[in-house]
N, C-alpha and C positions, 0 to 999 in steps of 0.2 A: 477611622472608618473600619467597621467590622468586616469580616470575611464575606458575609452574605450581602452587605451593602456594596462592597467593592465589586462583587460579581454581578449584582443587579445593574449597577451603573454601567459596567463594561458591556453587558448584553444590550442594554437600552440605547447606548450610544449608536449602535449599528442601525437602529430603527428611528433615530431622532428626527430625521428629515421626512419621514413618511407622513403625508397630510391627509390621506383618505381614512375613513373609518371602516372600509370594506376589508374583510379578512379572508376572502376567497372561499372556494368551494372544496370542502373536505381536507383542508390543510391541517396537519397534525399540530399539536401543541409543542411537542419536543423536536429539537433539531437546531440547525444553525440558520439564523434569519437576518437578512440585511436589506435595507432600502436601496433601490437602484440608484438613488442620488447620493449615497454615502461616499465620502472621501476619507481615506485613512490619513491621519495626520503624520504618523511616523513613517519615514522612508529610509529603509536600511540598505546597506551595500553588501555585496557578497565578499567573503574572505578571498583574497588573492595573494599572490606571492609578495606583493608590496606590504602586506599587513603583518608579515613575520617580524618579530622584534629583533633589534640589533644583536642581542645576545644569542638568539636562536639562529640568526643568519650566520654569525661567526662560528657557531657550533656545527652548522650544517652547510658550510660553504661548498664542500665537495659535492654533496647531494644537489645543490642548486645548479652547479655547473653541468653535472651529468644530466640532470633533468632538462635543462635548456637545450643541450645538444640533442637529446632524444626527442624533445618536443619539436625542434626545428626539422629534424629528419622526417618525423611522422607527418607533420602538417604541410611542409613545403616540398618534400621530395616524394613521399608516398601518397600525398594528397588524401590522407585519412584523418579521422577525428581521434585525438588522444582519449584513452579510457578515462583519464582525469585531466582536465584542462585548467591549469593554475593561472593562465593568463587571460582566458576568455570565459569566465564563469557567466552563467545566465543572470542577467539583471532581474531584480524583483519586479514582477508585474502582479499587482494586487487585484487580479481579475478572475481567478479560476473558480469554477463550480464543479459539480459532480460529472465524472466522465460517462460517456455512453458506451454500451456494449457489455458482453459477458466476459468470461475469463479466457485469455490466451488467443483471442482472434483479432487483436489489434484494438485500439481505442481512438475515439474522437472526443475531446473534452470541450464542453460548453462553459463559457464564463457565466458568472452570476448575473451579468447584465444581458445574457442571451447570445453572446457571440460564439462562433465556432472557432476555437483559438489554439488548440494544442492537439497535435496529430501523431499517432504512433501506429501507422499501418504497416510500414516496414518493421520487422520484428526488432524491438529494442532500440530503435533509432528515432529520436524525437525531432519534431519540426514545429517550431513555435511561430505560427502565422495566423492572424485573424483574417478570415476570408469574408470580405465586406458583403458580398452578394448573398451569402448564406443567411437567410432571414425568414421570419414569419411576419406576415402582413395581414391586417384585419380590414374587412370591407363591410360596412353596415348599410343596408338598403331598406327604405320604407316606401311603400306604394309604388314600387317599380323605379325609384330614384335612389342613387347612392348619396347618402348624407354624411358619410365619414369614411375615410380610407387612410390608414396609417401603418408605416413600418414599425413594428414593436421593438424599437431600438432607440436608445438615448443618444446614439452617435449622430454626428453631422459630417459624413465623409466627403472628401473632395470629388468622388466619383458618383455615378448613378444619381445625378442631380434631378432627374425626372421623377424620383420617388419622394414621398413625403416623410422626411427623417425628423429626428429631434423629439421623440416622445418624451414627455416630462417625467423623469425618474422619480419625482416626489410622490407620484401616484401608483408606484409599483414596488413590490418587494419579492425577494427570492428566499426560499426556504428549503434547506437540504436535510434529508434524513436518508443517507445512502442505503440501498441503491436507487432511491427515488428522490425527486426534487420537484418543487412546485414554484411557479412564478405567477404572481397575482398582478393583473393590470386593471386598474380602474380607468375607464376611458372618460377623460374630463368632459363634462357637459353632455354626455350621452346616456347617463344612467345605466351603463352596461359594465359588468365586471367579467373579465376573462381569467380563468385559472388554467395554466398549462402544467400538466402533470407529466413528468418524464420518468419512464420506467426502464430499467435494465434488468435482464434476467440473472441476477446474482443471488443464488438461493443455496443456503447451506445444505450439505449432504446430497446435492443434486449434481450429477456428473454429466448430464446431457444438456438440458436447456441452459445451464450456467455457462456452457462453452460457446453460446451463439453470439455472433457479431451483429447484434441488432439492438435497437432501442425504440420504444413506442412513446408518442406524444399524444396525450388525451387532453382536448380543449373543452373545458366546461364553461358554458356561456350562461350568465345570469342577466336577464332582462328585467330591470326594475321599472320600466315604463308601462303606461296604461295602453300601449298599442304593441302589436307584434312587429318583429323585425326579421328580415332575411340577413343572415350572417354568413360571410365567407372567410375562411382562413386560407392564405396562400403560403406555401412552403417553397422557397427557392434554394437551389443547391448548385454550386459550381462542380464541374467534372474535374476533380483533383483536390488538392489540399493546400493550395497557396504556394506550392513548391514551383521552382523554375520548370520542372517537368510538365507542369500544366500546359506549357506553351510548346512542348516538344513536337506536337503534331500527331495526327492519326487517331485522336480520341473522338468518340461519337456516342450519340444518345438514341434511344428508341423507346416508344411507348410499349406497355405490355398490359395484358389482361389475363388473370389466372383464376379459373373456377374449379374448385374441388371440394368434396364433402359438403356440398350445399352452400359454400361460402365463396364469394367472388371478391377479388382484390385487383385494383389496377393502379398504374402509376408510370414512372419513367425509369429506365435503366441508363446509367451513365458509365459507359465502358472506357476504362482508363488503360490504354494499350501501351505497356512498357515492355522492354526486352526482359527485364528481371522483375519478378513480383507484380505482374499485372493484376488489376482488380476491377470489380464492378460495384459502383454505388447504386443504391435503389431507394427511391422515394415512393411510398405507396400509401394507399388509403383503402378502407373496406367499403364496398358498395352495399348500401343498406337502404331500406325504404325511407323516404323523406330526406335523403342525402344525395347531392349531385356531385360527382367527381369529374373534374376537367383538368386539362394539362396543356402545357406548352413544351413541346419536345426539346426545343433548342432556342436559346437566345444568347446574344453576346454580352457578357457582364462588364461592359465598359461604356464610356460615353454617358449620355443621359439615361439611356435605357427606358425612355418614356413610352415606347410601343407596348411593352409588357404591362406597364402601369395603366395605360389607357384601356388595354384589353380587359383587365379586371374591373376597372371603374365603370365601364359601360354597362355591364349586366351582372357583375359579381361572379362571372365564370370566365374560363380561358377557352381559346379557340379549338383546342384538341385536334391538331392535324394528325393524319395517319402517316405511317412510314417513318423510317429512321432518318437521322440527320446525316449529312455527308461528314467524312472524317475531317477534323480540323486541320487547316494549313499550319505550317510551322510559324510560331509567333503569336498564334491566336488561342483564346480560351473559349470554352462553350459551357453554358449552364442550362438547367431545366427548371420548370416550375410545375407545381401540382396544387390545385385549389379544391377545397371541399366546402359545400354550401348546405345550409339547413335553415329552417324557419324556427324562430324562438317566440313562443306566445307571450302576450302581455303578462307581466309579473311571473314569468315562467323561466324554465331552464331547458337547455339541450346540450348535446356534446358532439364533438367531431374527433376522429382518430387518424393519426398519421404514423407511419413507420419509416425509420431510416435503417437500412441494412447495408452491409458491405461484404463482398465475397472475394477473399484472397486465399484460396484453399491450399495452395502449395507455396512454400516460402524457401528462399535462400538467404543465408546470412552473408555477411560482407565478403567472405572468401569465395563465395559462389562455387564451393566444391561439391555440395550435395543438396538434394532436395528434401525438405521436410514437409510433412502433411499435418495440417492443423486438426485438432481434436474434433471440431464440429463436422468435419467431412465424413466421419463415421455415420452420421445421420443424414447428411445432405450432399454427399458425393464430392469428387475431386476435380470435376470437369470445368469448374468456373462458371457454371450456368445456374447456380443455386439461388441467386438473389430473389427472383420472384417467389420461390418456395419459402425462403427465409422470411420475407415480408408477410406472406400469407400465414405462416405458422405463428409469427409474433402477434399479428393482429387478431388471431383467433385463440391465442393462449395467454395473453397478458393478464387477463383477469385471474386465471389460475396461479400465475406467478405472484400476483399481488396478495392472493389469499395465503400462499406459502410464506411470503415476506411478513405479512401481518401476524401469522401464527408464531413465527420465529421471534419477532421483535416485541410483541405485545407484553409478555411477562416482565420484560425489563422496563419497558416504557411505563407500565402501570405500577411499578414498584415505587411507592411513595417514599421509601427510605433512601432512594438513590437521587442525587442532585441532578438537575436538568443538564448542566454542562457535561456531566459524565455520560449521560445518554447520547448526547450529540457526539462527544469524542469517540465513544465506543463504536458507533455505526459509521460515522463519517470518515474516521481514519482507515476504514476497510477499503476505501477507494484504491489503495496501493496494491491490493491483491490483483486488481484488474489493470491499473494504470502504472504499474511498475515495469513497463517494457515487457510485460508478461507474455510468455509463449507456453502453449499447451499442445503438444504434438503426439501423434501416434508413434508407437515404437515400431521401427521397421522390422520386417520379418527376419532380416539377416543380422539384426543388432545383437550385440553381446555386452550387457552392462557389467559383467563380472570382471572385466579386465583380464580375462583368460585364465583366472585362477578358480577352479571349480570348488564346489561345496566340500567335497571329500579332502581337498587340500587346504582347507581354511578359507575358501573364497565363497562365492555366491552362485546361485543358478544363473545361467546365461540370460534367461528371460524370466525374472521373478513374476509370479502371477499378478501381483498388484500393479506392476509396471505395464504388463501386457494388457491388462483389462482397463486400466485408468490412464495410461499414457505417461508421457514425460512432462514435467512442469519446471519452469524456470522464471525467476523474476530478478530484476536488477537490484544491486545495492542501492542505487538511486538513479534518478533520471540524469544526473550529472556525473555520477560515479558508475561508469558503464561496465559492470562486471556481473555476470549471472550467478545467483545463489551464493553470494559472498557469505561464507559460513559463520564467521564470528558475529555477523550482524543478524543473520537468519536465526541464530541462537535466541535472540530476543523476539524477533518478528514471528517465529514459528508457532507461537501460541494461537495466532489467528487461524493458521492452516490446520493445526492438529485438532482444534476445537470445532471448526466449521467444515473443512474439507480434508478429513484425516487421510483419505486414500492418496491425495496429492502430497501430503506431508511425508507419508511412508515411501511413495515413489521417489521423491527427492532424496530421501535417506539412502535408498538403494543406489541411486546414481553416485552419491558421495562415497558410499561404501565401496562401490566398484572401482572408483578412482584411487581409493586408499591403497589397494594392493598393487596398483600400477606404478611404474616409474618412467620418467622421461629424462634420460641422462644428458640430453642436449644442454650444453652450458650456455648461459646468457649472463649479461651484466646486470647485477642488482644495484639499483641507483643509490641506495642508502650507504652501503658498504664500499661500493666501487669494485667488489670482487665478482669473479665469474664462478657460478655454481650451477648444478643441474636445475632444470625447470621444475622437476617434481621428484622427490625422494620416495622410496617405498615405505609403506606403513605409516604414512603421514597424511593427515586430512588436507586436501587442497584448500587454498584461500578461496577459490571460486572455480566455476566450471567453464569460464571463458567469456570472451568479449563478443557481443552480437555483430561487431564489425569484422570478426574473424570467423571461427568455426567452433561454437560452444559444444560441449560434451566431447568433442574430438581433441581440442587443445585447452587444457585447464591452466589455472594460475595466470590469468591475464595481468594480475597485479605484480609488477616487477620492481616495486620500491624496495622491499625487503626479501630476503631468502626465508620463506615461510617454514622451511625445515627446522629452523632454530626456534620457532615459537612453541610455547607450552600450551596455549589455551585452545587451539583448534581441535586437537585430539580429545581433550577433556570435554569440550562442548559436544563432540560427537557422542561420546559415551553417555553423557547426561541426557542428551535428547533421545537416544535409543531407549533408555529405561522410561523416561517420561512418556514417550509415545506408546510404549507397551502398556504402561499403567493406565493410560486413557483409552486405549483401543482393545486391550486384552488379546492382541494378535500374536498367538504363540508361534506361528511359523516365522513371523518377523523376528521375534526374539531369538529363535533357534538359528536363523540365518545370520543375525548380527553378532551373536556371542563370539565367534572366532575372530571377527574383525575388531571387536572391542578389545579382546585379549591382545591382538597384535599392536594396536595403537597404544595400549597401556604399557606394553613392553618397551616401545620406542620412547615413552616418557621416562622410564626408570633411569635412563642415563643422566637425567638432570638432578637426581638425588645424589649430590656430589659427596656428602659426608655420611651417608647411610643412616640418617636420622628419620627416614620415612617422609621427608618433605622435599619437594623439588625446589631448585634455586634458579634465579634469573641473573642474567648479566646483559647490560645494554638495553634493548627493547624487549620487555618481558613477554609481550603478547601482541596479538594482532589488533585487539579492540582498542587498547590505549597505546598505539604504536608510536606516538610522539612524546611519550612520557618516560624518561629514563628511570630504570629501576635496578637495584642491586640486591642480591641475596633473596631469600624467601620473601614473598609479598602477600599482602592481604588478598588481593584479587586472584592471582594464579594459585597461590597456596590454598585458598578456599575452594577453588574449582577442583583442585587435585584431591583434597580430602572428600569432597562430595562425590567425585568420580570413584574413589576407592569404596565409598559407602554403597553406591549403586552396583559396583562390581560384586561386592559381597552379596547383595540381594539377588543379582542375576545368577551368581554361582549357586545359590540355594535353589533357585527356580530350575536351573538346568542340571541340578543334582551333581555338582562338581565340588566335593568337600575339600579336595586339595587346594583348588583355586580359592575357595572361601577362606581357608585358614591362612593362606598366603596374604590375600588382600586385607584380612582382618588384622594381621600382625603389623602390616605397613600402616594401616589406618590408625591403630592404637599409638604407634610410635610417632607418626606424623602429627596427630592431633595434639600430643603432648608438646612436640617441638613448636608447632604453630602457636600454641598458647604462650609458651615460654619466650619465643622470639618476637612476637608481634602484639600481644595484648598489653595495654598500658593502664588498665583500670577503667577506661571510659570507652575505648574503641580499639580496633586493630590498626596499628600503624601502617602507613602506605607500604613501606618495606622495612627490612631489618638491617639496613646498611649503617645506620647511626649517623648519616650525613645530615646536614642542616634541615633538609626538607623531608626526611624519612618519616617524621611523625605527622605529616599532613593527613587530614581526614578525607578519605575517599568515599564519595557517595555510594559507589557500587561495591563496597567491601564485603557485603553479605550475599553476593551473587550465587555462590555455591549453595548456601543454605536455602536461598529462594527456590532453586531447582529441586532440592530435596523435598521441600514442602509441597511444591507443585506436583511432585511424584508420589505423594502420600507417605513420604519418609521424613526423617529429621527428628525422630523421637525413639526412645528405647534402644533396641539393638542397632538401629540404623540412624544413629545420631552422630554427627561429626563435630558439632559445635555446642557448647553449653547454652541452654536456653536463656539463662539470665544474662550471659555476655552478649548474645545476639540482640536482646531487647535493649540492653544498655547502649550498645553500639548504634542501634537504630535511633535511639533517643538523642544521642550525640549528633548524628547526621541531621536529624530534624532540627535540633537547636542551632547548629552551626551552618551546615550547607544549605538549609532551606530558610529558616527564620532570620538568620543573620546575613542573608544575601538578598539584595534588592527589596528590602522591606517584607520579605516572606511572600512575594507576589510573582516570582518568576520560576518557581520550581527549585531544584537542587543543583548547585554548581558542582562540577566534577570533583574539584579539590579545594579544600578550605584549610587554612592554618588554624591551629587551636586557639589563637588569639582573635579569630573572627574576621580575618581578611582573606580573600581568595588567593590560592596558590597560583602565582603567575609564572612558574618556572618553565612552562611549556605552552605550546599553542593550544593544547587540549585541556590543560588543568583548570583554566578559568572559564571554560565553556559550560553551558548547560546542554546535555544531550537528552532530547525529549524522550526517546525510546528507553534510555537508561532510567529516567525519572519514573516512567510508567512501571518499569520492573521493580524499582525501589518501593513505589507505592504498593505494589502487589505484595512485596515482602512484608511491609508494615501491616497490611490487612491480614496476612497469614498469622502474624504475631499478635493479633488482637488490637492493633493500633489503627483502626479504620478511619478515625477522625483525622489523625496525622497523615495517613496515606492519601486520603481524599484532598486534604489541603495542599499537599506536596504536588500532586498531579494537576490540580486545578490551576496552579500558577502557570504551568506549561500550556494548557489548553487556552487559557484566556490570553496569554502572550501571543501565541501563534494565530489563533482563529479570530480574536476580537481586537487585538491591538496592532499587530504587525501586518495583517492582511495576507496571511500565508495559508488561507483555506485551500484544501486539496493540493497542497504542495508543502506539507510539513517538512521542515528541514532536519538535517542531522543535528545541527547545533546553532545556538546563538550565544552571544556574550551579553553582559548586562547592558552595554550600550554599543551602538554603531553598526556592528556587523553580524552576519549569519553565515552558515556554511552548508553547502550541498542541499539544494532544494529538492523536494519530493523524494524522500528517503525511506528506506525499508523499515528501519528499526522501530518507529512509533507504532507499528502494528502490535507491539508488546502491550498496548492498552488492554488487549484481550487476556493478558496474564492477570490483570486486576479482576476481570470477570470470573476467571477460574478461581482466584483466591476468595472472592465473594461466595461463589457456589460452594467451595470447600468449607468455608466458615459456617454457612447456613446448614450444610449437612452435619457438621460437627455439633452445632447447637441443637439440631433436631435429635441427633443420636444421644446427646447428653441429657436432653429433656426426657427422652423416652427411658433412659437408664434411671434417672431420678424418680420418674413416675413408677417404674417397676419396683425400685428400692422402697419407695413410699408404700406401695401396696403390700410388699412383703413385710415391711415393718408393722403395718396395720394388722395384717394377718397374725403376725407373731404376737402382737399386743393382745389381740382377741383370744389367741390360744392360751396365753399366760393367764389372762383374767378368768 
């Protein structure tokens, strides 16, 4: 089977059970599409402690015992969730669709079958619960009589039996092109097609509307009958998120009507009254000519709930009582309903609009030590009364959002040289910017991000302008690996931020830089070594900025497996990102502020150059990224990052006019490059490490990571070249032949480690895994080196495995093995797919510049010929 045949079959399988010919209203061609009746055949299990091989268990028996003690204390004594839970990983639920909401205000995820099923209203803390009563229902009426009423859900739940459940999924499909999604329902026997378009305000380079906790649902109704119909859509919502707190008592609902700027919106507010992080949900609709909005302030979402059903079926509208509902007694839940009706002419079309908004303006993390204010409050206030205004704003501005989204996506979607799967991956993987437990907060007036070391002493401004203006941003390593801004992973994911929301990327960098100069001398047990050492050493980049169940920004390094002061890669990744970010933003103040911090972290790396050859060495666990893979001596990965960092330090020294620094880094770079080649190059690729042990010549898929960042930063050639071009291209060809094409038939991406004889390196937990985010970065490197076909083939394997075969849409994991297991769902690193787009953009610019040069040379040659003749 050819690559294209394999891809077409994989995509077609998701829609194979769709029986209708209706393709919906305004649904785009590109994106991820699946029939609501689809069942994924392959069911994978999460990696857990029991999956560690016997040899690894024996090697890490001390770690296992220490982790078990720590886990017991955390869960049973402190009653807290561990930042990584090796015993209770989330099971795979193959149900998720595009999340609702903008950046940093909390998220509510809908499944591709329409369920409201993943909640992150408390910052960084996930709750996986499908709330059965949260539904859309359609009512069709002809001549004053209801002829059809159906919950638009394929489920048949044991509750709410008074409702008409069990919509036939073979007549519907879901289509996602984030930040929008479409669900098309053909109503069997009714000659009516509904298309629900879901819109969230996630707009590149927009730092206002992109922060709003809102989503809009536009229902397009196509009536293919020869007679008119009256159509009502009812939206029902429980006050809460399916959490036990929904029954804690004291929650209440009230109807509202808001008119301003000539537009009126009405709906129901659902006040969720908690001692910590209270919030209000809002379901709203716009009042327009030819539309009737009605509501039910409160109903109990249990039992048969036939009263609400009958209310709608009688006349296609709800009773609309005035006044608020009484607070719920303990043990009871309350829900609300909103219905909008319109007439649809024969052979005609009409549309209805709904909004869901939530307002939790002030948040506390798990420690409850201090209050943080969300970004959107800059525009809607901190009083907790913004829901009506949020709903009004969303319903009157969503068309503008869609115009901006279209303008951003159109050039890529219309590029016929790019494959369809890539367009889906590029936009749909962006879900994690919003649904990565993301928080975006205002910088408090008394905050000092510098760590107390001022600019004149090699530190930072207390309140850098970019942080003051654009706020603080944090996202989790993964929904199951609960640490904010995990830096070695952000290294890969950061391409999405720096290309689309560069101010947030720079703000994050200032936070990291501020923590570099700080130290936390408090000693704690590190689980891998069993030794006590300080939480944070000075002039070392932290692993992360904290756990949302504690106090992020205040207490960094929630990761306590290893002592990160011993790692080589975190500091290097900071230096590489500083210059890459400057290259893409041309922010000279940023470069000026970061230069002394870069010098400090490079100085702290120098101690690892043990024999003075200009190349840092490793022992034990070389780096944070591949922290399960033992390494000795200089290695391809860390050594390559080191040389690339020296290269960008040379470039930055020139920019800040520091000749002494330039000469120093240049000397180390020249010596280090020679040592790197001598110790690691074997004629076909760079060996994993230089130890000479049995597995030191394994082929590492990520061996060219340093070169990748140089190319992404406009370097890697001439004066700023760290690696010979022919060796990089030979190494990439070896990786493609072995790690990609010799693994799983070339259809699952690149395995991390491969033996030269063509079998995966199984020496560690991580070496025989595929890391999706690393694969996207590898593909970008290939594209930079003119290997676009190989790069696309490499990345396609990951996309099709995750999105089409394993049912992991909108929860792309960190890793999967060839068979059986996956690790860490909904992970940060796959945002690196945007590095592929940067590589494509760069290649196109290079080709254009080259063509212009050739044309100029041709014209000059012609002029010269004419002159001579």
